[in-house]
Each structure stands twice: as structure tokens, then as C-alpha cells.
N, C-alpha and C positions, 0 to 999 in steps of 0.2 A: 279724354285724349289718351291714346295708348302710349306706353313708354317705349323708347327706342330699344330695339333688340340688342342683347349682348352676345348673341350667337354669331358664328362666323361661317356663313354659307360660301360656296364657291364664288369667284369674282363676279360672274354674270348670273348667279342664281339659277333657277330652273328654266327660265325663258326670258329672252330679250327680243321678242318678235318686233317690237317697235323701234329697235336700234338699227340704223342702216348698216349695210355691209361695209367692211373696210374699203376705203378708196383713197384718192389723193387727199392730202391734208387740207381741210377747208381754209380759205384765205380769211385773214382778219377783216373786220369792217362790215358795214351794211348801211343802206340808205332807205329811209322811210318818210313818207309824207303823212303827217298826222295833224288833224284839226282839233285842237283841244277846245272844248266847249267854253265859251264865255259864260260866266255864271250870271250875267245880266247887268252887272255894274261896271263892265269894262275890264274886269280882272279875270285872267285865266289861272286856274288853281290845279296843282297836281302834287302827288306824293313822291318822295324819293327815299328808298331804303337800299342798303348794301350789306354785303358780308353777313348774311343771315346764318350761314353754317348749320343748317339742319343736318341732323345725324352726328353732330358733335356732342360730347358730354357737356360742353360749355354753352350750348344753344339755349336761348332765352325765349321760349314760346310765349311767355306772358308779355314780353316787350313787343314782339311782332304782332300779336293779337291786339294789344292796346293801340299800336300805331294804325292798324287797319281800321279799327273802330273809330279812331280819331279822324282818319281820312274820310270815312263814310259820313260822319256827322258834318264834315265841312263841305260835303257835296262833291267830293273828288270822284272822277270817273277814270282817271289814268294814274297809275303808279309805275315809276321806273325803278328798275333794280340794277345796281352797279356790279353785279357778279359775285361769285362765291356763294351761291345759294345753297350748296351742300358742302359737307366737309371733305368729301373725296377720300382717297387713300394713297399714301406714300410711306416710305420708310420713316420719314421724320415726324409723322403725326399719329402713329399707331396708338399711343396712349390717350389720344383725344377722341378717337372714333368710338361711337356707340352703336352704329349700324354698319355692318360690313357687307360689301358687294355692291356693284354698280346697280343692278336691278333693284336690290333692296333699298338703296339710297334714293333712287328715282321714285320708287313707289311710296316711300315714306314722305318724300317731299310733296308729291301730288295729294296724298291723303291728309297731310297735316298743315300744309301752307294755307294761311287764311284766305277765305273766299267770301267777299262781300258783294251783295247784289249791286250790279251796275258798275263794278270796278274791274278794269282789265290791267293786269300786270305785264309790262313790257320789260324783258330782261335781256342782258347780255351774258355771255359766259366768260369767266376769267380764264387765263391760261395756267392758273394753279388751282388746287382743290378740285372742282369739277373738271378743270382743264387737264389735270393729271391723267384722267381716264382718256381724254381725247388724244393726248400726246402719245400714250402707250398703244392705244387700239386703233388710232388713225380713223376717226369718224367724227361727225358733228354731235357733240354732247348736247348742245342747245336744241338742235332739231330732234334729237332722241327724246328729250324731255317733253317737247311740245307734242310730238307724235304719240307718246305714251299717255300724256295727259288727255288728249282727244279720245284715245281708246278707252280711258277710264271715266269719260263723261265730263271732263273739265275743258271749257272753251275760253277761260279767262286768262290763260297764260300764252303770251305772244313773244316769240323769239326774235331778237333784233340783229344779233351778230356776235362774232367771236372777238373778244378783247375790247372792241369799241364799235359804236354805230352812231350815225348821224340821223337826227330826226328834224325834218323841215317843219317849223312852226308857221303855219299859214296865217297871214293877216288879210286884211281886206284888199290891199293892192300889192302886197309883196310878202316876203317871208324872212324868217331868221333861222339859223341852224343851231340846234342844241345837240351837243355831243355827249353820249354816255360812254364812259371809259373805265376800264379796270386797269389801274396802274401797275407798276412793277417795282422791284427793289424794296429795300427796307425803309422804315420811317427815318426821317432826318431829325437833326437837332431842333429844328423849328417846325411847327405844324404847317406853316404856310410855305415852306421851302419846296416840297415836292410839287404842289399845284402850280407854284410860280414857275419852276423850271420846265414843267410840261408845257405850259402855255408859251413860254419863251422859245421852246424848241420848234413850235409850229412855223412852217415857212409861209411866205406870202401866198395868198389865195386859198389856204386851207383853214384859216382861223375861224372858229365857231363863235357865236355870241354868248352861248351858255355851255359850261362844262359841268356835268354831274360825275363826280369822281369817286370810285370805290377802291378798295384794296387796303388802305392804310388804317382802317378802323378808327378814323378821326372824324370829328365834327368841326366844320369851319366854313367861313365865307370869305372869299377874296375877290377883288377886282383888279385883274392884271391884264394889261394891253386891251382894256375895255371889254374883257371877257369876264362874265359873272361865273365864278367857280364855287361850287358847293361840294364839300365832302359830307357824305350822308351817315357816317357812324357805322354801327354794327348792331346785331342782335345776338351777340355771344360774349360771355365774360372772358376775361383774360385767360389765354391758354398757357400751357406749360412753357411752350416756346417763347411766348411774349413775356412771361414772367422772368425767364432766364435772361432775356435781352433788355429787360426794364422798359418794355413798351406798354404804354397805357392803352386801354380799350375805352373808347367813348361809346357807350351803349345808348342807342336812340335812333331817331330818324328825322326827316324834314318834310315840311309842307311848304311848297313854293308858290308864291303869288307873283304874277308878272303882267305888265301891260305892254302892248305893242302899238306903235304908231301906224298910220295908214300904209306906210311903205314897208311895214313888217319889223322895223328896228325895235329892239327892247328899250323902252323909255323908263320903265319903273320895274324894280326887282326886289322882292321882299322874301327872304328865307325865314321860316319860323321853325326853330328846332325844338324837339321834345326829347329830354334826356332822362336817363334812369340810373339807379344805383346798382351795385353788385347785388345779386339775389340774396346774399346773406343779410343785407340790410333789412329787407322785407321780412325775412324769417325772424329777425330779432325784434322788430318793431310792430309786427302785425299778427303774429301767432297768438 
């Protein structure tokens, strides 16, 4: 694996032919119908990762690769990504960036993000990190990544939407809605507080059955208002900003198993988390 570049090319590099021309700012959200394959015993299984932060000095390629190898062994065909797939650039994170420029960051992601046979990664874009590019340049960063990935020969990356997207999980006679969301604001005093308040804020008629939540770099499971909420952790060690704010990074990811009734309702839900230590631990114990 090539190391992230420490050079600083222009913001857009030499070419960004895959990036759409500036236009009206894309609306948040998205809707997709997806039939997750039953593995034969009544259980549907998929992976969930978030906040991978490729192009950051704190990015953990060993963790992300290990998670995808795990997903492949478990027969997963769909992985959902909760946003912040690249580090992006803003004044507040210059000390954390290892690859500079939008074109360079997209290219690094496409070249380095794990690719396992039979697995499609469905991702949303956060409104920070990769979203900083979208806010400044007024174009769809998620569409830009997918378009550039196709031009570079990768068809396993599927864009869902900006900030959040709903996926309809089809059952035999009905369906359930799973929402993938990139949250906002800082971490709260309790890990469960942000997920709880997000679900409590949903008005009647828009409540999903499952929420896969990114942004907070936390791993947790909560059942709030009968919504199964999973925070998927991150694949980046604690940044300088997080260190100053005393914010813990939960490094890892999640394998989700669920069953649906004939009407589509979620009847059983089992999150299986895999966690990792700071990379210094492995250097001390395995060198």
C-alpha cells in the first residue's frame, strides 16, 4: 500500500473531469429499495462502518482492511458507510491532513479503500470533512466519488445521499425502512444521548425501524421508540481536535444480523461489534 502523500497540490489537482460542474446545492436525503440477500437461515447480514477518514494522518488502514475481511468471511454482500470517508480540508484540520487536494483525496480513496469480491459499499456523504468540499464548491461530492470510481474501474461503490438516506428493506409481504445518517454537533456527556435525541426528534410518519449513525466516532446499540440504533465507530485514531476536547475514539465496525416478519417488520436484531486498540498497542506488542 502506498503511503499518503505529504505534498500539497492545488485544491483540484491537475484534473477533475469526473466532478460535476457547480450547480444548485444538492438536497439532503435519498431513497433506495434494496433486497439484502437472506443467507439461507432466515437472517439477513450486512456490515456497517463509518468515519473512515482516509487521507488523515490518523487513518487506520489495518482496521478497515480487517473489517472487510471479516465481512467477506461472514458472507456479507452489502456494507453501509455512515459518512466522512475522507478527511477533507478546512482550517481546523490542517495538522491532520496527509493528502491535500480534492482530486488527490478522491483518487487515494478509490485506490486504497478495501475491495472484496461480491461486496458493494453503499455510502452517504457527511456535511463535514468530505462535505466541506461540497459546501465550498457547490457540487455533489458523493456523486463525484462514484463517477470517478467508475472511470477508474470500480463498480462496488454506490452513493446513497447527502447527510442521510433511507433504504427500504424488502420482506416477503412488506418492508421496513433503515436510515443511514451522518449526525451533527459534538459528542455528548453520555454515548447514548445523541442517538436518543435524534430518534426523539423524528416526527410522526418519518420514523425508521433501523438507524445506522455516523459522525460521533462511537460504538453503541440503543433501542429508542422501537428504533434499533447502531453507532458504527471509526477507523481513525484520536485526532488532535478530539484530544483537546477529551473525546474518545471507538475504533472498529459492526456486523448486523436481522430477521424480518412476513409483513417486513424487524423481529430480531443482533449487532456484532469488532473493536481495536490504538495503533501504538500493536507496535508495542507485535513488533
